[in-house]
mmCIF file as gemmi writes it, N, C-alpha and C atoms, coordinates in Angstrom:
data_model
loop_
_atom_site.group_PDB
_atom_site.id
_atom_site.type_symbol
_atom_site.label_atom_id
_atom_site.label_alt_id
_atom_site.label_comp_id
_atom_site.label_asym_id
_atom_site.label_entity_id
_atom_site.label_seq_id
_atom_site.pdbx_PDB_ins_code
_atom_site.Cartn_x
_atom_site.Cartn_y
_atom_site.Cartn_z
_atom_site.occupancy
_atom_site.B_iso_or_equiv
_atom_site.pdbx_formal_charge
_atom_site.auth_seq_id
_atom_site.auth_asym_id
_atom_site.pdbx_PDB_model_num
ATOM 1 N N . MET Axp A 1 ? -33.064 12.855 4.5 1 0 ? 1 A 1
ATOM 2 C CA . MET Axp A 1 ? -33.335 11.735 3.641 1 0 ? 1 A 1
ATOM 3 C C . MET Axp A 1 ? -33.987 12.233 2.355 1 0 ? 1 A 1
ATOM 4 N N . ALA Axp A 2 ? -33.482 11.778 1.224 1 0 ? 2 A 1
ATOM 5 C CA . ALA Axp A 2 ? -34.057 12.181 -0.063 1 0 ? 2 A 1
ATOM 6 C C . ALA Axp A 2 ? -35.351 11.423 -0.306 1 0 ? 2 A 1
ATOM 7 N N . ARG Axp A 3 ? -36.289 12.105 -0.934 1 0 ? 3 A 1
ATOM 8 C CA . ARG Axp A 3 ? -37.561 11.467 -1.26 1 0 ? 3 A 1
ATOM 9 C C . ARG Axp A 3 ? -37.569 11.089 -2.722 1 0 ? 3 A 1
ATOM 10 N N . ARG Axp A 4 ? -38.202 9.969 -3.027 1 0 ? 4 A 1
ATOM 11 C CA . ARG Axp A 4 ? -38.316 9.51 -4.407 1 0 ? 4 A 1
ATOM 12 C C . ARG Axp A 4 ? -39.747 9.713 -4.875 1 0 ? 4 A 1
ATOM 13 N N . LYS Axp A 5 ? -39.869 10.234 -6.071 1 0 ? 5 A 1
ATOM 14 C CA . LYS Axp A 5 ? -41.204 10.397 -6.647 1 0 ? 5 A 1
ATOM 15 C C . LYS Axp A 5 ? -41.709 9.069 -7.2 1 0 ? 5 A 1
ATOM 16 N N . ASN Axp A 6 ? -40.804 8.303 -7.766 1 0 ? 6 A 1
ATOM 17 C CA . ASN Axp A 6 ? -41.235 7.066 -8.404 1 0 ? 6 A 1
ATOM 18 C C . ASN Axp A 6 ? -40.278 5.946 -7.999 1 0 ? 6 A 1
ATOM 19 N N . GLY Axp A 7 ? -40.548 5.312 -6.879 1 0 ? 7 A 1
ATOM 20 C CA . GLY Axp A 7 ? -39.689 4.251 -6.377 1 0 ? 7 A 1
ATOM 21 C C . GLY Axp A 7 ? -39.575 3.087 -7.333 1 0 ? 7 A 1
ATOM 22 N N . LEU Axp A 8 ? -40.649 2.751 -8.041 1 0 ? 8 A 1
ATOM 23 C CA . LEU Axp A 8 ? -40.623 1.636 -8.985 1 0 ? 8 A 1
ATOM 24 C C . LEU Axp A 8 ? -39.646 1.907 -10.117 1 0 ? 8 A 1
ATOM 25 N N . ALA Axp A 9 ? -39.626 3.123 -10.641 1 0 ? 9 A 1
ATOM 26 C CA . ALA Axp A 9 ? -38.697 3.464 -11.725 1 0 ? 9 A 1
ATOM 27 C C . ALA Axp A 9 ? -37.257 3.324 -11.254 1 0 ? 9 A 1
ATOM 28 N N . LEU Axp A 10 ? -36.966 3.745 -10.029 1 0 ? 10 A 1
ATOM 29 C CA . LEU Axp A 10 ? -35.614 3.627 -9.486 1 0 ? 10 A 1
ATOM 30 C C . LEU Axp A 10 ? -35.23 2.154 -9.355 1 0 ? 10 A 1
ATOM 31 N N . GLU Axp A 11 ? -36.121 1.342 -8.82 1 0 ? 11 A 1
ATOM 32 C CA . GLU Axp A 11 ? -35.832 -0.08 -8.67 1 0 ? 11 A 1
ATOM 33 C C . GLU Axp A 11 ? -35.594 -0.739 -10.023 1 0 ? 11 A 1
ATOM 34 N N . GLN Axp A 12 ? -36.378 -0.393 -11.018 1 0 ? 12 A 1
ATOM 35 C CA . GLN Axp A 12 ? -36.195 -0.956 -12.352 1 0 ? 12 A 1
ATOM 36 C C . GLN Axp A 12 ? -34.866 -0.53 -12.945 1 0 ? 12 A 1
ATOM 37 N N . ALA Axp A 13 ? -34.453 0.714 -12.72 1 0 ? 13 A 1
ATOM 38 C CA . ALA Axp A 13 ? -33.17 1.187 -13.23 1 0 ? 13 A 1
ATOM 39 C C . ALA Axp A 13 ? -32.027 0.434 -12.569 1 0 ? 13 A 1
ATOM 40 N N . LEU Axp A 14 ? -32.123 0.211 -11.271 1 0 ? 14 A 1
ATOM 41 C CA . LEU Axp A 14 ? -31.07 -0.538 -10.572 1 0 ? 14 A 1
ATOM 42 C C . LEU Axp A 14 ? -31.005 -1.973 -11.063 1 0 ? 14 A 1
ATOM 43 N N . LEU Axp A 15 ? -32.146 -2.591 -11.267 1 0 ? 15 A 1
ATOM 44 C CA . LEU Axp A 15 ? -32.161 -3.967 -11.768 1 0 ? 15 A 1
ATOM 45 C C . LEU Axp A 15 ? -31.583 -4.06 -13.167 1 0 ? 15 A 1
ATOM 46 N N . SER Axp A 16 ? -31.877 -3.089 -14.016 1 0 ? 16 A 1
ATOM 47 C CA . SER Axp A 16 ? -31.39 -3.15 -15.39 1 0 ? 16 A 1
ATOM 48 C C . SER Axp A 16 ? -29.876 -3.004 -15.443 1 0 ? 16 A 1
ATOM 49 N N . THR Axp A 17 ? -29.268 -2.248 -14.52 1 0 ? 17 A 1
ATOM 50 C CA . THR Axp A 17 ? -27.819 -2.111 -14.536 1 0 ? 17 A 1
ATOM 51 C C . THR Axp A 17 ? -27.14 -3.337 -13.955 1 0 ? 17 A 1
ATOM 52 N N . SER Axp A 18 ? -27.828 -4.092 -13.11 1 0 ? 18 A 1
ATOM 53 C CA . SER Axp A 18 ? -27.194 -5.254 -12.5 1 0 ? 18 A 1
ATOM 54 C C . SER Axp A 18 ? -27.395 -6.514 -13.336 1 0 ? 18 A 1
ATOM 55 N N . THR Axp A 19 ? -28.14 -6.414 -14.418 1 0 ? 19 A 1
ATOM 56 C CA . THR Axp A 19 ? -28.379 -7.601 -15.231 1 0 ? 19 A 1
ATOM 57 C C . THR Axp A 19 ? -27.84 -7.428 -16.65 1 0 ? 19 A 1
ATOM 58 N N . ARG Axp A 20 ? -26.882 -6.54 -16.83 1 0 ? 20 A 1
ATOM 59 C CA . ARG Axp A 20 ? -26.271 -6.379 -18.149 1 0 ? 20 A 1
ATOM 60 C C . ARG Axp A 20 ? -25.552 -7.661 -18.526 1 0 ? 20 A 1
ATOM 61 N N . PRO Axp A 21 ? -25.495 -7.979 -19.81 1 0 ? 21 A 1
ATOM 62 C CA . PRO Axp A 21 ? -24.764 -9.177 -20.223 1 0 ? 21 A 1
ATOM 63 C C . PRO Axp A 21 ? -23.284 -9.038 -19.864 1 0 ? 21 A 1
ATOM 64 N N . ILE Axp A 22 ? -22.686 -10.16 -19.49 1 0 ? 22 A 1
ATOM 65 C CA . ILE Axp A 22 ? -21.269 -10.166 -19.136 1 0 ? 22 A 1
ATOM 66 C C . ILE Axp A 22 ? -20.449 -10.383 -20.398 1 0 ? 22 A 1
ATOM 67 N N . ASP Axp A 23 ? -19.429 -9.55 -20.584 1 0 ? 23 A 1
ATOM 68 C CA . ASP Axp A 23 ? -18.511 -9.679 -21.709 1 0 ? 23 A 1
ATOM 69 C C . ASP Axp A 23 ? -17.987 -11.113 -21.74 1 0 ? 23 A 1
ATOM 70 N N . PRO Axp A 24 ? -18.125 -11.824 -22.864 1 0 ? 24 A 1
ATOM 71 C CA . PRO Axp A 24 ? -17.72 -13.234 -22.912 1 0 ? 24 A 1
ATOM 72 C C . PRO Axp A 24 ? -16.234 -13.473 -22.632 1 0 ? 24 A 1
ATOM 73 N N . VAL Axp A 25 ? -15.42 -12.44 -22.749 1 0 ? 25 A 1
ATOM 74 C CA . VAL Axp A 25 ? -13.987 -12.613 -22.484 1 0 ? 25 A 1
ATOM 75 C C . VAL Axp A 25 ? -13.742 -13.048 -21.039 1 0 ? 25 A 1
ATOM 76 N N . TRP Axp A 26 ? -14.578 -12.571 -20.102 1 0 ? 26 A 1
ATOM 77 C CA . TRP Axp A 26 ? -14.374 -12.922 -18.691 1 0 ? 26 A 1
ATOM 78 C C . TRP Axp A 26 ? -14.35 -14.435 -18.488 1 0 ? 26 A 1
ATOM 79 N N . HIS Axp A 27 ? -15.143 -15.18 -19.251 1 0 ? 27 A 1
ATOM 80 C CA . HIS Axp A 27 ? -15.237 -16.632 -19.091 1 0 ? 27 A 1
ATOM 81 C C . HIS Axp A 27 ? -13.988 -17.351 -19.586 1 0 ? 27 A 1
ATOM 82 N N . THR Axp A 28 ? -13.18 -16.695 -20.4 1 0 ? 28 A 1
ATOM 83 C CA . THR Axp A 28 ? -12.024 -17.361 -21.019 1 0 ? 28 A 1
ATOM 84 C C . THR Axp A 28 ? -10.705 -17.057 -20.325 1 0 ? 28 A 1
ATOM 85 N N . LEU Axp A 29 ? -10.717 -16.156 -19.349 1 0 ? 29 A 1
ATOM 86 C CA . LEU Axp A 29 ? -9.464 -15.759 -18.707 1 0 ? 29 A 1
ATOM 87 C C . LEU Axp A 29 ? -8.943 -16.846 -17.774 1 0 ? 29 A 1
ATOM 88 N N . ASP Axp A 30 ? -7.614 -16.948 -17.731 1 0 ? 30 A 1
ATOM 89 C CA . ASP Axp A 30 ? -6.945 -17.877 -16.832 1 0 ? 30 A 1
ATOM 90 C C . ASP Axp A 30 ? -6.164 -17.097 -15.789 1 0 ? 30 A 1
ATOM 91 N N . THR Axp A 31 ? -6.005 -17.692 -14.617 1 0 ? 31 A 1
ATOM 92 C CA . THR Axp A 31 ? -5.205 -17.07 -13.57 1 0 ? 31 A 1
ATOM 93 C C . THR Axp A 31 ? -3.83 -16.712 -14.123 1 0 ? 31 A 1
ATOM 94 N N . GLY Axp A 32 ? -3.417 -15.484 -13.876 1 0 ? 32 A 1
ATOM 95 C CA . GLY Axp A 32 ? -2.122 -15.009 -14.346 1 0 ? 32 A 1
ATOM 96 C C . GLY Axp A 32 ? -2.177 -14.219 -15.64 1 0 ? 32 A 1
ATOM 97 N N . ASP Axp A 33 ? -3.327 -14.245 -16.343 1 0 ? 33 A 1
ATOM 98 C CA . ASP Axp A 33 ? -3.45 -13.455 -17.574 1 0 ? 33 A 1
ATOM 99 C C . ASP Axp A 33 ? -3.347 -11.964 -17.257 1 0 ? 33 A 1
ATOM 100 N N . ARG Axp A 34 ? -2.609 -11.246 -18.089 1 0 ? 34 A 1
ATOM 101 C CA . ARG Axp A 34 ? -2.514 -9.783 -17.978 1 0 ? 34 A 1
ATOM 102 C C . ARG Axp A 34 ? -3.741 -9.18 -18.653 1 0 ? 34 A 1
ATOM 103 N N . VAL Axp A 35 ? -4.414 -8.262 -17.965 1 0 ? 35 A 1
ATOM 104 C CA . VAL Axp A 35 ? -5.651 -7.683 -18.487 1 0 ? 35 A 1
ATOM 105 C C . VAL Axp A 35 ? -5.67 -6.175 -18.317 1 0 ? 35 A 1
ATOM 106 N N . ARG Axp A 36 ? -6.504 -5.561 -19.125 1 0 ? 36 A 1
ATOM 107 C CA . ARG Axp A 36 ? -6.855 -4.147 -18.958 1 0 ? 36 A 1
ATOM 108 C C . ARG Axp A 36 ? -8.377 -4.103 -18.855 1 0 ? 36 A 1
ATOM 109 N N . VAL Axp A 37 ? -8.862 -3.567 -17.739 1 0 ? 37 A 1
ATOM 110 C CA . VAL Axp A 37 ? -10.298 -3.448 -17.49 1 0 ? 37 A 1
ATOM 111 C C . VAL Axp A 37 ? -10.684 -1.995 -17.714 1 0 ? 37 A 1
ATOM 112 N N . THR Axp A 38 ? -11.739 -1.779 -18.479 1 0 ? 38 A 1
ATOM 113 C CA . THR Axp A 38 ? -12.246 -0.426 -18.701 1 0 ? 38 A 1
ATOM 114 C C . THR Axp A 38 ? -13.618 -0.317 -18.045 1 0 ? 38 A 1
ATOM 115 N N . PHE Axp A 39 ? -13.748 0.667 -17.176 1 0 ? 39 A 1
ATOM 116 C CA . PHE Axp A 39 ? -15 0.917 -16.477 1 0 ? 39 A 1
ATOM 117 C C . PHE Axp A 39 ? -15.905 1.78 -17.363 1 0 ? 39 A 1
ATOM 118 N N . PRO Axp A 40 ? -17.213 1.783 -17.106 1 0 ? 40 A 1
ATOM 119 C CA . PRO Axp A 40 ? -18.132 2.557 -17.947 1 0 ? 40 A 1
ATOM 120 C C . PRO Axp A 40 ? -17.778 4.039 -18.071 1 0 ? 40 A 1
ATOM 121 N N . ASP Axp A 41 ? -17.11 4.597 -17.06 1 0 ? 41 A 1
ATOM 122 C CA . ASP Axp A 41 ? -16.754 6.02 -17.126 1 0 ? 41 A 1
ATOM 123 C C . ASP Axp A 41 ? -15.43 6.269 -17.836 1 0 ? 41 A 1
ATOM 124 N N . GLY Axp A 42 ? -14.818 5.201 -18.399 1 0 ? 42 A 1
ATOM 125 C CA . GLY Axp A 42 ? -13.593 5.338 -19.171 1 0 ? 42 A 1
ATOM 126 C C . GLY Axp A 42 ? -12.312 5.1 -18.398 1 0 ? 42 A 1
ATOM 127 N N . ILE Axp A 43 ? -12.384 4.984 -17.08 1 0 ? 43 A 1
ATOM 128 C CA . ILE Axp A 43 ? -11.187 4.7 -16.28 1 0 ? 43 A 1
ATOM 129 C C . ILE Axp A 43 ? -10.703 3.291 -16.592 1 0 ? 43 A 1
ATOM 130 N N . GLU Axp A 44 ? -9.375 3.146 -16.72 1 0 ? 44 A 1
ATOM 131 C CA . GLU Axp A 44 ? -8.791 1.844 -17.033 1 0 ? 44 A 1
ATOM 132 C C . GLU Axp A 44 ? -7.965 1.344 -15.861 1 0 ? 44 A 1
ATOM 133 N N . LEU Axp A 45 ? -7.968 0.027 -15.693 1 0 ? 45 A 1
ATOM 134 C CA . LEU Axp A 45 ? -7.206 -0.636 -14.643 1 0 ? 45 A 1
ATOM 135 C C . LEU Axp A 45 ? -6.405 -1.76 -15.286 1 0 ? 45 A 1
ATOM 136 N N . ASP Axp A 46 ? -5.076 -1.698 -15.151 1 0 ? 46 A 1
ATOM 137 C CA . ASP Axp A 46 ? -4.212 -2.765 -15.647 1 0 ? 46 A 1
ATOM 138 C C . ASP Axp A 46 ? -3.854 -3.666 -14.48 1 0 ? 46 A 1
ATOM 139 N N . GLY Axp A 47 ? -3.797 -4.968 -14.744 1 0 ? 47 A 1
ATOM 140 C CA . GLY Axp A 47 ? -3.446 -5.891 -13.682 1 0 ? 47 A 1
ATOM 141 C C . GLY Axp A 47 ? -3.384 -7.319 -14.17 1 0 ? 47 A 1
ATOM 142 N N . THR Axp A 48 ? -3.435 -8.218 -13.216 1 0 ? 48 A 1
ATOM 143 C CA . THR Axp A 48 ? -3.353 -9.652 -13.479 1 0 ? 48 A 1
ATOM 144 C C . THR Axp A 48 ? -4.632 -10.315 -13.008 1 0 ? 48 A 1
ATOM 145 N N . PHE Axp A 49 ? -5.221 -11.115 -13.885 1 0 ? 49 A 1
ATOM 146 C CA . PHE Axp A 49 ? -6.44 -11.841 -13.526 1 0 ? 49 A 1
ATOM 147 C C . PHE Axp A 49 ? -6.092 -12.858 -12.45 1 0 ? 49 A 1
ATOM 148 N N . ASP Axp A 50 ? -6.895 -12.887 -11.376 1 0 ? 50 A 1
ATOM 149 C CA . ASP Axp A 50 ? -6.599 -13.76 -10.246 1 0 ? 50 A 1
ATOM 150 C C . ASP Axp A 50 ? -7.593 -14.908 -10.106 1 0 ? 50 A 1
ATOM 151 N N . ALA Axp A 51 ? -8.896 -14.602 -10.092 1 0 ? 51 A 1
ATOM 152 C CA . ALA Axp A 51 ? -9.901 -15.647 -9.854 1 0 ? 51 A 1
ATOM 153 C C . ALA Axp A 51 ? -11.274 -15.14 -10.271 1 0 ? 51 A 1
ATOM 154 N N . ARG Axp A 52 ? -12.229 -16.072 -10.318 1 0 ? 52 A 1
ATOM 155 C CA . ARG Axp A 52 ? -13.624 -15.726 -10.616 1 0 ? 52 A 1
ATOM 156 C C . ARG Axp A 52 ? -14.54 -16.757 -9.988 1 0 ? 52 A 1
ATOM 157 N N . THR Axp A 53 ? -15.779 -16.368 -9.817 1 0 ? 53 A 1
ATOM 158 C CA . THR Axp A 53 ? -16.789 -17.325 -9.391 1 0 ? 53 A 1
ATOM 159 C C . THR Axp A 53 ? -17.135 -18.195 -10.599 1 0 ? 53 A 1
ATOM 160 N N . PRO Axp A 54 ? -17.728 -19.371 -10.388 1 0 ? 54 A 1
ATOM 161 C CA . PRO Axp A 54 ? -18.026 -20.263 -11.516 1 0 ? 54 A 1
ATOM 162 C C . PRO Axp A 54 ? -18.879 -19.624 -12.616 1 0 ? 54 A 1
ATOM 163 N N . ASP Axp A 55 ? -19.746 -18.687 -12.258 1 0 ? 55 A 1
ATOM 164 C CA . ASP Axp A 55 ? -20.602 -18.043 -13.26 1 0 ? 55 A 1
ATOM 165 C C . ASP Axp A 55 ? -20.02 -16.722 -13.767 1 0 ? 55 A 1
ATOM 166 N N . SER Axp A 56 ? -18.831 -16.37 -13.323 1 0 ? 56 A 1
ATOM 167 C CA . SER Axp A 56 ? -18.119 -15.134 -13.726 1 0 ? 56 A 1
ATOM 168 C C . SER Axp A 56 ? -18.853 -13.857 -13.346 1 0 ? 56 A 1
ATOM 169 N N . THR Axp A 57 ? -19.742 -13.912 -12.351 1 0 ? 57 A 1
ATOM 170 C CA . THR Axp A 57 ? -20.409 -12.682 -11.934 1 0 ? 57 A 1
ATOM 171 C C . THR Axp A 57 ? -19.542 -11.861 -10.996 1 0 ? 57 A 1
ATOM 172 N N . VAL Axp A 58 ? -18.515 -12.481 -10.416 1 0 ? 58 A 1
ATOM 173 C CA . VAL Axp A 58 ? -17.549 -11.782 -9.576 1 0 ? 58 A 1
ATOM 174 C C . VAL Axp A 58 ? -16.166 -12.262 -9.989 1 0 ? 58 A 1
ATOM 175 N N . VAL Axp A 59 ? -15.253 -11.309 -10.179 1 0 ? 59 A 1
ATOM 176 C CA . VAL Axp A 59 ? -13.872 -11.648 -10.542 1 0 ? 59 A 1
ATOM 177 C C . VAL Axp A 59 ? -12.929 -10.847 -9.653 1 0 ? 59 A 1
ATOM 178 N N . TRP Axp A 60 ? -11.687 -11.324 -9.564 1 0 ? 60 A 1
ATOM 179 C CA . TRP Axp A 60 ? -10.668 -10.628 -8.799 1 0 ? 60 A 1
ATOM 180 C C . TRP Axp A 60 ? -9.483 -10.343 -9.708 1 0 ? 60 A 1
ATOM 181 N N . ILE Axp A 61 ? -9.025 -9.113 -9.639 1 0 ? 61 A 1
ATOM 182 C CA . ILE Axp A 61 ? -7.864 -8.647 -10.4 1 0 ? 61 A 1
ATOM 183 C C . ILE Axp A 61 ? -6.839 -8.116 -9.393 1 0 ? 61 A 1
ATOM 184 N N . VAL Axp A 62 ? -5.575 -8.49 -9.573 1 0 ? 62 A 1
ATOM 185 C CA . VAL Axp A 62 ? -4.509 -7.881 -8.78 1 0 ? 62 A 1
ATOM 186 C C . VAL Axp A 62 ? -3.994 -6.715 -9.608 1 0 ? 62 A 1
ATOM 187 N N . ALA Axp A 63 ? -4.267 -5.514 -9.136 1 0 ? 63 A 1
ATOM 188 C CA . ALA Axp A 63 ? -3.94 -4.303 -9.883 1 0 ? 63 A 1
ATOM 189 C C . ALA Axp A 63 ? -2.44 -4.054 -9.887 1 0 ? 63 A 1
ATOM 190 N N . ASP Axp A 64 ? -1.941 -3.532 -11.002 1 0 ? 64 A 1
ATOM 191 C CA . ASP Axp A 64 ? -0.549 -3.091 -11.036 1 0 ? 64 A 1
ATOM 192 C C . ASP Axp A 64 ? -0.374 -2.045 -9.944 1 0 ? 64 A 1
ATOM 193 N N . GLY Axp A 65 ? 0.692 -2.138 -9.216 1 0 ? 65 A 1
ATOM 194 C CA . GLY Axp A 65 ? 0.903 -1.22 -8.111 1 0 ? 65 A 1
ATOM 195 C C . GLY Axp A 65 ? 0.352 -1.763 -6.8 1 0 ? 65 A 1
ATOM 196 N N . GLY Axp A 66 ? -0.279 -2.925 -6.854 1 0 ? 66 A 1
ATOM 197 C CA . GLY Axp A 66 ? -0.747 -3.572 -5.637 1 0 ? 66 A 1
ATOM 198 C C . GLY Axp A 66 ? -2.24 -3.478 -5.435 1 0 ? 66 A 1
ATOM 199 N N . GLY Axp A 67 ? -2.731 -4.36 -4.65 1 0 ? 67 A 1
ATOM 200 C CA . GLY Axp A 67 ? -4.14 -4.364 -4.294 1 0 ? 67 A 1
ATOM 201 C C . GLY Axp A 67 ? -4.957 -5.326 -5.13 1 0 ? 67 A 1
ATOM 202 N N . ARG Axp A 68 ? -5.643 -6.209 -4.464 1 0 ? 68 A 1
ATOM 203 C CA . ARG Axp A 68 ? -6.541 -7.159 -5.124 1 0 ? 68 A 1
ATOM 204 C C . ARG Axp A 68 ? -7.923 -6.517 -5.141 1 0 ? 68 A 1
ATOM 205 N N . ARG Axp A 69 ? -8.523 -6.468 -6.319 1 0 ? 69 A 1
ATOM 206 C CA . ARG Axp A 69 ? -9.822 -5.796 -6.485 1 0 ? 69 A 1
ATOM 207 C C . ARG Axp A 69 ? -10.887 -6.807 -6.882 1 0 ? 69 A 1
ATOM 208 N N . MET Axp A 70 ? -12.019 -6.725 -6.2 1 0 ? 70 A 1
ATOM 209 C CA . MET Axp A 70 ? -13.171 -7.539 -6.566 1 0 ? 70 A 1
ATOM 210 C C . MET Axp A 70 ? -14.021 -6.708 -7.522 1 0 ? 70 A 1
ATOM 211 N N . LEU Axp A 71 ? -14.342 -7.272 -8.673 1 0 ? 71 A 1
ATOM 212 C CA . LEU Axp A 71 ? -15.121 -6.559 -9.683 1 0 ? 71 A 1
ATOM 213 C C . LEU Axp A 71 ? -16.352 -7.369 -10.059 1 0 ? 71 A 1
ATOM 214 N N . HIS Axp A 72 ? -17.36 -6.675 -10.561 1 0 ? 72 A 1
ATOM 215 C CA . HIS Axp A 72 ? -18.59 -7.296 -11.033 1 0 ? 72 A 1
ATOM 216 C C . HIS Axp A 72 ? -18.731 -7.018 -12.529 1 0 ? 72 A 1
ATOM 217 N N . PRO Axp A 73 ? -18.354 -7.975 -13.382 1 0 ? 73 A 1
ATOM 218 C CA . PRO Axp A 73 ? -18.422 -7.748 -14.829 1 0 ? 73 A 1
ATOM 219 C C . PRO Axp A 73 ? -19.794 -7.303 -15.326 1 0 ? 73 A 1
ATOM 220 N N . GLY Axp A 74 ? -20.855 -7.679 -14.64 1 0 ? 74 A 1
ATOM 221 C CA . GLY Axp A 74 ? -22.192 -7.282 -15.053 1 0 ? 74 A 1
ATOM 222 C C . GLY Axp A 74 ? -22.462 -5.798 -14.886 1 0 ? 74 A 1
ATOM 223 N N . ASP Axp A 75 ? -21.51 -5.064 -14.302 1 0 ? 75 A 1
ATOM 224 C CA . ASP Axp A 75 ? -21.661 -3.614 -14.136 1 0 ? 75 A 1
ATOM 225 C C . ASP Axp A 75 ? -21.23 -2.851 -15.375 1 0 ? 75 A 1
ATOM 226 N N . GLY Axp A 76 ? -21.056 -3.558 -16.487 1 0 ? 76 A 1
ATOM 227 C CA . GLY Axp A 76 ? -20.705 -2.878 -17.739 1 0 ? 76 A 1
ATOM 228 C C . GLY Axp A 76 ? -19.227 -2.739 -17.965 1 0 ? 76 A 1
ATOM 229 N N . LEU Axp A 77 ? -18.407 -3.546 -17.297 1 0 ? 77 A 1
ATOM 230 C CA . LEU Axp A 77 ? -16.965 -3.501 -17.47 1 0 ? 77 A 1
ATOM 231 C C . LEU Axp A 77 ? -16.568 -4.201 -18.764 1 0 ? 77 A 1
ATOM 232 N N . ALA Axp A 78 ? -15.538 -3.68 -19.404 1 0 ? 78 A 1
ATOM 233 C CA . ALA Axp A 78 ? -14.974 -4.329 -20.595 1 0 ? 78 A 1
ATOM 234 C C . ALA Axp A 78 ? -13.564 -4.78 -20.245 1 0 ? 78 A 1
ATOM 235 N N . VAL Axp A 79 ? -13.129 -5.895 -20.804 1 0 ? 79 A 1
ATOM 236 C CA . VAL Axp A 79 ? -11.789 -6.4 -20.525 1 0 ? 79 A 1
ATOM 237 C C . VAL Axp A 79 ? -11.124 -6.857 -21.812 1 0 ? 79 A 1
ATOM 238 N N . VAL Axp A 80 ? -9.814 -6.601 -21.888 1 0 ? 80 A 1
ATOM 239 C CA . VAL Axp A 80 ? -9.015 -7.12 -22.99 1 0 ? 80 A 1
ATOM 240 C C . VAL Axp A 80 ? -7.725 -7.676 -22.406 1 0 ? 80 A 1
ATOM 241 N N . LEU Axp A 81 ? -7.146 -8.639 -23.101 1 0 ? 81 A 1
ATOM 242 C CA . LEU Axp A 81 ? -5.839 -9.133 -22.69 1 0 ? 81 A 1
ATOM 243 C C . LEU Axp A 81 ? -4.813 -8.053 -22.977 1 0 ? 81 A 1
ATOM 244 N N . ALA Axp A 82 ? -3.932 -7.822 -22.023 1 0 ? 82 A 1
ATOM 245 C CA . ALA Axp A 82 ? -2.934 -6.756 -22.172 1 0 ? 82 A 1
ATOM 246 C C . ALA Axp A 82 ? -1.601 -7.335 -22.613 1 0 ? 82 A 1
């Protein structure tokens, strides 16, 4: 088990990454919209917007090539219409 020198700093870092502002585009997407999602590390995912929670904190994308993915826009994801 890894030991932490400063547990409070770690908790604050985790909280700050989970409370990033959500890109306003997520609120405007409609089911069936073609999108490209870019993750913070630069990886891109093309697919079709499927659904979201009312507050847009969780969304679902059907990725090209198959597979429905649950994403959290507050994790720093960017989206554009494709």
